[in-house]
C-alpha positions as CSV (number, residue, x, y, z in Angstrom):
1,X,-8.1,-6.2,15.2
2,X,-7.9,-7.6,11.7
3,X,-5.1,-6.6,9.4
4,X,-5.5,-6.8,5.6
5,X,-2.6,-6.2,3.2
6,X,-3.2,-5.0,-0.3
7,X,-0.2,-5.1,-2.6
8,X,0.6,-4.9,-6.3
9,X,2.5,-2.8,-8.8
10,X,2.4,0.9,-9.2
11,X,-0.9,1.7,-10.9
12,X,-2.4,-1.7,-10.3
13,X,-5.4,-0.3,-8.4
14,X,-4.4,-0.9,-4.8
15,X,-5.8,2.3,-3.4
16,X,-9.1,1.8,-5.2
17,X,-9.5,-1.7,-3.7
18,X,-8.5,-0.4,-0.2
19,X,-11.1,2.4,-0.6
20,X,-13.7,-0.1,-1.7
21,X,-13.1,-2.2,1.5
22,X,-13.2,1.0,3.6
23,X,-16.5,2.0,2.0
24,X,-18.0,-1.3,2.9
25,X,-17.0,-1.3,6.5
26,X,-17.1,2.5,7.1
27,X,-16.1,3.5,10.6
28,X,-14.9,0.0,11.4
29,X,-12.0,0.4,8.9
30,X,-9.0,2.6,8.5
31,X,-6.4,2.7,5.7
32,X,-2.7,2.9,6.3
33,X,-0.5,3.6,3.2
34,X,3.2,2.5,2.8
35,X,3.7,5.6,0.7
36,X,3.7,7.7,3.8
37,X,6.8,5.9,5.0
38,X,9.2,6.9,2.3
39,X,12.6,8.1,3.6
40,X,13.4,11.8,3.1
41,X,15.4,12.5,0.0
42,X,18.9,13.6,1.2
43,X,19.8,17.2,0.5
44,X,21.4,17.8,-2.9
45,X,20.3,14.4,-4.3
46,X,18.6,14.4,-7.7
47,X,15.3,12.5,-7.3
48,X,15.7,11.2,-10.9
49,X,18.6,9.1,-9.6
50,X,16.6,7.5,-6.8
51,X,14.7,4.2,-7.1
52,X,11.5,4.9,-5.2
53,X,10.3,1.4,-6.0
54,X,13.2,-0.3,-4.1
55,X,12.9,-1.5,-0.5
56,X,15.7,0.8,0.4
57,X,13.4,3.8,-0.3
58,X,11.1,3.0,2.7
59,X,11.4,3.3,6.4
60,X,10.3,-0.2,7.2
61,X,11.4,-0.1,10.8
62,X,9.0,2.8,11.6
63,X,6.3,1.1,9.4
64,X,6.5,-2.1,11.4
65,X,6.7,-0.3,14.7
66,X,3.4,1.5,13.9
67,X,1.7,-1.7,12.8
68,X,2.7,-3.4,16.0
69,X,1.5,-0.5,18.1
70,X,-1.9,-0.5,16.3
71,X,-2.2,-4.3,16.9
72,X,-1.7,-3.6,20.6
73,X,-4.5,-1.0,20.6
74,X,-2.3,2.1,20.6
75,X,-2.6,5.1,18.3
76,X,0.3,6.3,16.1
77,X,1.3,9.5,14.3
78,X,1.6,8.7,10.6
79,X,4.2,10.7,8.6
80,X,3.0,12.9,5.7
81,X,5.3,12.4,2.7
82,X,5.2,15.1,0.0
83,X,5.6,13.4,-3.4
84,X,6.7,16.8,-5.0
85,X,9.4,17.7,-2.5
86,X,10.3,14.1,-1.6
87,X,10.4,14.9,2.1
88,X,8.1,14.4,5.1
89,X,6.2,17.3,6.4
90,X,6.3,17.1,10.2
91,X,3.5,19.7,10.5
92,X,1.1,17.4,8.6
93,X,1.5,14.2,10.6
94,X,-1.8,12.4,11.0
95,X,-3.1,10.6,14.1
96,X,-4.2,7.1,13.2
97,X,-6.3,5.2,15.7
98,X,-6.8,1.4,16.0
99,X,-9.9,0.1,14.3
100,X,-11.5,-3.4,14.1
101,X,-10.2,-3.5,10.5
102,X,-7.0,-1.9,9.2
103,X,-6.2,-2.1,5.5
104,X,-2.5,-1.6,4.7
105,X,-1.7,-0.8,1.1
106,X,1.5,-0.3,-0.8
107,X,3.8,-1.8,-3.4
108,X,6.1,-3.6,-0.9
109,X,3.9,-4.2,2.2
110,X,4.8,-7.9,2.1
111,X,8.4,-7.6,1.0
112,X,9.8,-8.5,4.4
113,X,9.0,-11.8,6.0
114,X,8.6,-10.3,9.4
115,X,5.8,-8.1,8.1
116,X,4.0,-10.9,6.2
117,X,3.4,-12.7,9.5
118,X,1.5,-9.7,10.9
119,X,-1.4,-9.9,8.5
120,X,-4.7,-11.9,8.7
121,X,-5.4,-11.6,5.0
122,X,-3.3,-10.6,2.0
123,X,-4.4,-9.6,-1.4
124,X,-2.3,-9.1,-4.6
125,X,-3.8,-6.8,-7.2
126,X,-2.9,-8.1,-10.7
127,X,-3.1,-5.7,-13.7
128,X,-1.4,-5.8,-17.1
129,X,1.9,-3.8,-17.4
130,X,0.5,-1.5,-20.1
131,X,-2.5,-0.5,-18.0
132,X,-0.3,0.1,-14.9
133,X,1.9,2.4,-17.0
134,X,-1.0,4.3,-18.4
135,X,-2.4,4.9,-14.9
136,X,1.0,5.9,-13.6
137,X,1.4,8.5,-16.4
138,X,-2.0,10.0,-15.7
139,X,-1.4,10.2,-12.0
140,X,2.1,11.6,-12.1
141,X,1.2,14.3,-14.6
142,X,-2.0,15.3,-12.9
143,X,-0.9,15.0,-9.2
144,X,2.9,15.4,-9.3
145,X,3.5,17.8,-12.2
146,X,5.9,15.5,-13.9
147,X,6.7,15.4,-17.6
148,X,6.0,12.4,-19.8
149,X,9.7,12.0,-20.6
150,X,10.7,11.8,-17.0
151,X,7.9,9.3,-16.1
152,X,9.0,7.0,-19.0
153,X,12.7,7.3,-18.1
154,X,11.9,6.4,-14.5
155,X,9.7,3.5,-15.5
156,X,12.4,2.0,-17.8
157,X,15.3,2.5,-15.4
158,X,13.6,1.8,-12.0
159,X,10.0,0.9,-11.9
160,X,9.8,-2.2,-14.2
161,X,13.1,-3.8,-12.9
162,X,11.9,-3.2,-9.3
163,X,8.5,-4.7,-10.1
164,X,10.1,-7.9,-11.4
165,X,12.6,-8.1,-8.5
166,X,10.5,-7.0,-5.5
167,X,6.9,-6.4,-6.2
168,X,5.7,-9.3,-8.3
169,X,7.3,-12.0,-6.1
170,X,4.9,-11.0,-3.3
171,X,2.1,-12.5,-5.3
172,X,3.2,-15.9,-4.1
173,X,2.8,-15.0,-0.5
174,X,-0.7,-13.7,-0.8
175,X,-3.9,-15.4,0.1
176,X,-5.8,-14.0,-2.8
177,X,-4.9,-12.7,-6.3
178,X,-7.4,-10.2,-7.6
179,X,-7.0,-9.5,-11.4
180,X,-8.1,-6.0,-12.5
181,X,-8.8,-4.7,-9.0
182,X,-12.2,-3.1,-8.5
183,X,-13.1,-3.7,-12.1
184,X,-13.3,-7.4,-11.1
185,X,-16.6,-7.0,-9.3
186,X,-17.2,-10.7,-8.6
187,X,-13.7,-11.1,-7.2
188,X,-14.0,-7.9,-5.1
189,X,-17.3,-9.1,-3.7
190,X,-15.8,-12.4,-2.6
191,X,-13.1,-10.5,-0.8
192,X,-15.6,-8.2,1.0
193,X,-17.6,-11.3,2.0
194,X,-14.5,-13.0,3.3
195,X,-13.5,-10.0,5.4
196,X,-17.0,-9.7,6.8
197,X,-17.0,-13.4,7.8
198,X,-13.6,-13.1,9.4
199,X,-14.7,-10.0,11.4
200,X,-17.8,-11.9,12.5
201,X,-15.8,-14.9,13.6
202,X,-13.3,-12.7,15.4
203,X,-16.2,-11.0,17.3
204,X,-17.8,-14.3,18.2
205,X,-14.5,-15.6,19.5
206,X,-14.0,-12.5,21.6
207,X,-10.7,-11.6,19.9
208,X,-11.7,-8.1,18.6
């Protein structure tokens, strides 16, 4: 099995790139999102006071456990995290089965060194800060019912500092930096071709 990491700031276009890869390889590919591995918000805690872009917000132990199980050919039950209630919904857990290609996307997929070593290819999606902020505003208003004021307050207090401290440094551990995500058609095509060649070599070597 081939594991590909797709990382970058919130609103950079990680999901779009992951989907483009999945569309190219169809049933050979599955997408695993770090967003599903947020920790439950404790009772009585105001979500406005939580830094959801910090490593402490994620259950990295379960995340790593699931990746290792997949690499060993075993299926896992992926949590379903509700971005409105800030808690997992146990009734909506999803079965995720091993594929020849698994794309793992999220803001901090490569934050831990022990996770970096698990991937065959890593991609950092680079996008300007103003574009990332615009996309985040559009998404959070449309999908999460948040006000513009709350989004901007969160961005200033947590998102941008966490980006500088935790997200952007991952760029230097990645094999490929892709500016502008799927809008960079030439760069995306090179990545798709590279994955196809790696899968072909893996098959020829009998390691799939």
